[in-house]
C-alpha positions in Angstrom: 0.4 0.0 -0.3 1.9 3.5 -0.6 -0.2 6.5 -1.3 -3.4 8.1 0.2 -6.6 5.9 -0.1 -9.0 6.2 -3.6 -11.8 6.1 -1.2 -11.1 8.7 1.5 -13.7 11.1 2.6 -15.7 9.5 0.2 -17.8 6.8 2.6 -19.8 7.7 5.7 -21.4 6.5 8.5 -24.4 8.1 7.9 -26.4 5.9 11.4 -26.1 3.8 13.7 -27.8 2.0 16.6 -26.2 0.1 20.5 -28.3 -2.0 22.5 -27.9 -2.3 26.4 -24.7 -4.1 27.4 -25.1 -6.8 30.3 -22.8 -9.8 31.8 -25.8 -12.3 30.5 -29.0 -10.3 27.9 -32.8 -11.8 28.3 -32.4 -12.1 24.9 -30.8 -14.1 22.5 -28.0 -12.4 20.5 -29.6 -13.1 16.8 -32.6 -11.2 18.2 -30.3 -8.1 19.7 -29.0 -8.2 16.7 -31.8 -7.5 14.6 -33.3 -5.0 16.9 -30.3 -3.2 16.4 -29.6 -3.2 12.8 -33.7 -1.8 12.6 -32.7 0.6 14.7 -30.4 1.7 12.8 -31.4 1.3 9.2 -34.6 4.2 10.9 -31.9 5.9 12.3 -30.6 6.8 9.2 -33.6 7.8 7.5 -33.3 4.9 5.1 -35.4 1.3 4.7 -34.7 -2.0 5.0 -35.2 -2.7 1.3 -32.5 0.3 0.6 -29.7 -1.6 2.0 -28.4 -3.9 -0.7 -25.0 -4.6 1.6 -24.1 -6.9 4.7 -20.5 -6.5 6.7 -19.3 -8.1 9.7 -16.9 -10.0 11.6 -18.9 -13.0 13.9 -15.4 -14.2 15.6 -16.5 -15.8 19.1 -13.7 -14.3 21.6 -13.0 -16.8 24.3 -10.5 -19.3 25.0 -12.7 -21.7 26.8 -14.0 -24.4 24.2 -17.2 -22.3 23.7 -19.1 -23.5 20.2 -20.0 -20.3 17.7 -23.3 -21.6 16.6 -24.5 -18.5 14.4 -27.2 -16.6 15.7 -27.0 -17.8 19.1 -23.1 -17.1 20.0 -22.2 -15.6 17.1 -24.5 -13.4 14.5 -22.5 -13.4 10.9 -23.5 -10.4 8.4 -25.6 -14.2 6.2 -28.0 -14.6 9.0 -28.5 -11.1 10.0 -29.2 -10.2 6.6 -31.2 -13.5 6.6 -33.7 -13.1 9.2 -33.8 -9.1 8.6 -35.9 -10.7 5.6 -33.7 -8.0 2.9 -32.6 -8.6 -0.2 -28.5 -7.6 -0.5 -26.4 -7.6 -3.2 -22.9 -7.7 -1.3 -22.8 -9.9 1.4 -19.1 -10.7 3.6 -17.3 -11.0 6.5 -13.8 -10.3 7.6 -11.3 -13.1 9.1 -8.7 -12.3 11.6 -7.4 -10.3 14.3 -9.0 -6.3 14.7 -12.4 -7.2 13.6 -13.6 -3.5 13.2 -10.8 -2.6 11.0 -11.2 -5.0 8.9 -15.0 -4.6 8.9 -15.3 -1.6 7.7 -12.6 -1.3 4.9 -14.6 -3.9 3.4 -17.6 -1.7 3.6 -16.1 1.7 3.0 -14.6 -0.8 -0.5 -18.3 -1.8 -0.6 -19.5 1.7 -1.3 -16.9 3.2 -3.4 -16.5 0.5 -6.0 -20.6 0.8 -6.1 -20.8 -3.0 -4.8 -23.7 -1.5 -2.8 -25.0 1.4 -2.1 -25.7 1.2 1.7 -23.8 -1.0 4.0 -24.6 -2.1 7.6 -21.4 -2.9 9.4 -22.4 -5.2 12.3 -21.0 -6.5 16.0 -22.2 -8.5 18.2 -21.0 -9.9 21.2 -22.1 -13.1 23.4 -20.9 -13.6 26.7 -20.9 -17.4 27.0 -22.1 -19.4 30.3 -19.1 -21.4 32.3 -15.3 -20.7 32.1 -14.8 -17.9 29.5 -10.9 -18.6 29.4 -11.1 -22.4 31.4 -8.4 -24.8 29.1 -10.8 -27.6 28.0 -7.6 -29.3 26.1 -7.1 -33.3 26.8 -4.0 -33.0 24.5 -1.7 -30.1 23.1 -1.7 -30.9 18.9 0.5 -28.9 17.2 2.3 -25.9 18.0 0.3 -25.5 21.0 2.6 -28.5 22.1 4.9 -26.2 23.5 3.1 -23.8 25.5 0.1 -24.9 26.8 1.6 -27.7 29.1 3.4 -25.1 30.6 0.5 -22.8 31.0 0.7 -20.9 28.8 -3.1 -20.2 27.2 -4.6 -17.4 26.6 -5.0 -14.1 26.3 -4.5 -13.3 29.9 -0.4 -14.9 29.5 0.0 -13.4 26.3 -0.6 -9.9 27.6 0.7 -10.2 31.1 4.8 -11.7 29.0 4.6 -7.8 26.9 3.2 -6.8 30.1 5.6 -7.5 32.7 8.2 -7.0 29.7 7.3 -2.6 29.8 7.8 -2.8 33.3 10.3 -4.1 33.9 12.3 -2.5 31.3 10.8 0.9 31.2 10.4 1.6 35.4 6.7 1.2 35.3 4.4 1.1 38.2 0.7 -0.5 38.6 -0.8 2.9 39.9 0.5 4.5 36.7 -1.9 1.0 35.1 -4.9 2.4 37.5 -4.6 5.9 36.0 -5.4 4.4 32.4 -8.7 2.1 34.7 -10.1 4.6 36.3 -10.1 7.5 33.0 -11.6 4.8 31.1 -14.4 3.3 34.1 -14.5 7.1 34.5 -15.7 7.5 31.4 -18.0 4.5 31.1 -20.2 5.4 33.7 -21.3 8.3 32.1 -22.7 6.3 29.0 -26.2 5.5 29.4 -25.8 2.2 27.4 -22.3 1.0 28.9 -22.2 -1.9 31.7 -20.3 0.4 34.0 -22.8 3.0 33.8 -22.5 5.2 37.0 -19.8 2.9 38.6 -16.5 4.8 38.0 -13.6 2.8 39.4 -10.9 4.2 42.3 -7.3 4.0 42.4 -8.0 1.5 46.1 -9.9 -0.9 43.8 -7.3 -1.1 41.2 -4.6 -1.8 43.0 -6.4 -4.1 46.1 -8.1 -6.3 42.7 -7.5 -9.7 42.6 -4.0 -11.2 40.1 -5.4 -13.4 37.0 -2.1 -13.9 35.5 1.0 -11.3 37.2 1.2 -8.4 36.5 -3.0 -8.3 35.3 -6.0 -8.1 37.9 -9.2 -7.8 36.9 -10.0 -4.7 36.2 -7.6 -4.5 33.5 -9.6 -6.9 31.7 -12.6 -5.8 29.9 -15.2 -7.8 30.9 -17.0 -10.6 29.0 -21.1 -9.1 28.1 -24.0 -9.8 25.4 -24.2 -6.6 23.2 -24.9 -5.8 19.2 -24.2 -2.5 17.4 -24.7 -1.6 13.8 -23.5 1.1 11.6 -24.9 2.6 8.0 -22.4 3.6 5.8 -23.1 5.0 2.1 -21.4 7.7 -0.2 -21.0 10.8 0.6 -22.8 12.4 -2.1 -26.2 10.1 -1.0 -24.8 11.1 2.3 -26.0 14.5 1.9 -29.7 14.2 1.9 -30.1 11.8 5.5 -31.6 13.6 8.2 -27.2 13.2 10.4 -24.2 14.7 9.4 -21.8 12.3 7.8 -18.9 11.0 9.5 -16.3 10.4 6.7 -13.1 7.1 6.8 -10.8 9.1 5.5 -8.2 6.3 5.7 -7.3 3.0 7.4 -4.1 0.7 7.9 -4.2 -3.0 10.0 -0.9 -5.1 10.6 -0.4 -8.4 11.3 3.4 -9.8 13.2 6.4 -10.1 11.0 8.1 -12.8 13.7 6.8 -16.3 13.1 5.7 -17.4 17.0 4.8 -19.7 18.9 0.6 -19.4 19.8 0.4 -16.2 21.7 3.7 -15.4 22.1 3.4 -11.6 21.7 7.4 -10.2 22.8 6.9 -6.5 23.5 9.6 -5.4 21.0 6.9 -7.5 18.2 4.3 -5.2 19.2 6.2 -2.3 19.4 7.5 -2.4 16.0 4.5 -4.3 14.2 2.8 -1.4 15.4 4.9 1.1 14.7 4.8 -0.2 10.9 0.7 0.2 11.1 1.0 4.0 12.2 3.1 4.7 9.2 0.9 3.3 7.0 -2.3 5.1 9.0 -1.1 8.1 8.2 0.0 7.6 4.9 -3.4 6.4 3.9 -5.3 8.5 5.5 -3.0 11.7 4.3 -2.5 13.4 7.9 -0.2 13.6 10.8 -0.5 12.5 14.7 -0.7 16.0 15.1 -4.3 16.6 12.9 -5.9 14.3 15.4 -7.7 15.9 17.6 -9.9 13.3 19.2 -8.5 10.2 19.3 -9.3 5.8 20.5 -6.9 3.6 21.4 -7.7 0.7 21.8 -8.1 -1.6 25.3 -8.9 -4.8 25.8 -6.8 -5.2 27.8 -5.3 -1.7 29.4 -1.4 -1.8 28.9 -2.6 -2.1 24.9 -3.4 2.2 26.3 0.2 2.7 26.9 1.3 0.8 23.6 -0.8 2.3 21.2 -0.1 5.9 22.5 3.2 5.2 21.9 3.8 3.9 18.5 0.9 6.3 17.1 3.2 8.9 18.2 1.5 10.8 21.4 4.0 10.2 23.6 7.8 8.8 23.4 8.6 5.1 23.7 8.9 4.3 27.3 6.9 6.7 28.9 3.5 6.4 27.6 2.9 5.0 31.9 4.3 8.4 33.0 2.4 10.5 30.3 -0.9 8.4 31.7 0.0 8.9 35.2 -0.3 12.5 35.0 -3.0 13.0 33.8 -1.9 13.2 29.5 -5.6 11.1 28.4 -7.9 13.0 31.0 -11.1 13.2 29.0 -11.9 16.5 32.1 -8.7 18.5 31.2 -8.8 20.7 28.0 -4.8 20.0 27.9 -5.2 16.5 27.8 -5.1 13.8 25.3 -9.0 12.2 25.5 -8.0 8.6 24.7 -10.3 7.0 26.2 -13.0 9.9 26.1 -15.6 6.9 24.8 -15.5 4.2 27.7 -13.3 1.5 26.1 -13.9 -1.8 26.4 -12.8 -1.0 30.3 -15.5 1.7 30.4 -18.5 -0.3 28.4 -17.4 -4.2 28.2 -16.0 -6.4 26.3 -18.0 -5.1 22.8 -13.9 -5.1 20.8 -13.4 -2.1 18.7 -17.1 -0.8 19.4 -16.4 2.3 21.7 -13.6 2.9 20.0 -15.5 3.4 16.8 -18.5 4.7 18.7 -17.0 7.9 20.7 -15.8 9.0 16.8 -18.5 8.4 15.2 -21.0 11.1 17.7 -18.8 13.6 18.8 -17.8 13.6 14.9 -21.5 13.9 13.7 -21.9 16.0 16.7 -24.4 13.3 18.5 -22.9 13.1 21.9 -25.5 15.2 23.9 -24.1 16.3 27.4 -20.7 14.2 26.4 -20.4 16.3 23.6 -16.3 17.5 22.6 -17.0 21.1 20.4 -13.3 20.9 18.9 -13.3 17.0 17.4 -13.0 17.4 14.0 -10.8 14.0 13.4 -11.1 11.4 15.4 -8.8 7.8 14.9 -10.2 4.2 16.4 -7.9 1.9 16.9 -8.5 -1.9 17.0 -6.9 -5.1 19.1 -3.0 -5.2 19.5 -0.6 -2.2 17.4 1.1 -5.1 15.7 -1.9 -7.7 15.0 -5.2 -4.9 14.6 -5.5 -1.9 13.0 -6.8 1.4 12.7 -9.3 3.6 11.4 -9.6 8.0 10.6 -12.8 9.4 10.4 -14.1 13.1 9.8 -16.3 15.4 10.4 -15.4 17.3 6.8 -14.4 16.0 3.7 -10.1 17.5 4.0 
């Protein structure tokens, strides 16, 4: 990929809907998704018959051996289109890590190429019964034979390794990470649909929380939830005739690890080097620089990702994110700070993957954030998954 994205600012989000985020919902994931999709279509001022494209990523993010069943624990594009009664021209699903970046790329390219006029992008997350990350294996095959028997299994082990490296290499403290989680929960507590609505977290609560996989404690992890969100994409020209201000997609980038590793082996240098490459691709694709972004929303499925994204994107120097955050650098109530978690993120909303980041960009840039509206927000950035194994999307309130 070289040069600016040919379809930059030619496709826009024109409507959205979001379910309540609950630990376990009182209706099926499929039913939630149908209701949310209908609400998003109506919010965009469109009819179901006008939605001719469906895009999603239907990964079930659990390492506990649960079965992925369409309409129950996952919801694919095809399932949703069929059960809505739609007759689309275009149906696609993204496979990989960084599901929202991949899905947005597919939706934007479908509209820009003329494969579809109006695309519904959805993401549905399920919290299955039982242990979310228990190891169900009776024997370890393939590459996992070298890791799982030694206890290196699941996402907690994956993130504990680079988190420990960061603490030791840069002299960081868990008190600095408390500032990340407290900030996310403060903002999530302000959002009506959040699982943590009206439930902020104190520093002392964070520091005394049970340790899960040293140094990862309970509050360093986003909580598994049931929830669904949907967005409607169309061309910039069609967006002019719809009821809400459009939010344009300026560009996006994704990355995958360069080095061959055992499963879930994510050394710190892999994340930082791969993330720097992702950032370079992003700025080139969107045609902007980091200093032009006034609403960055960094991914926080695990709290250490916040430090890592801030550094690879260039919002603070390498090895300094922990000091930057502890000094109030991402405090969204400070006018001079970077509002990197103003939408609450995953830690402040629940495990909706990158939806909180994408939604905050849309709401703020469309001037639909209500009491939380940030008047100067014009260019947003939504990050998804790890910097070296995920991606990011740049959004704008006006074409540039």
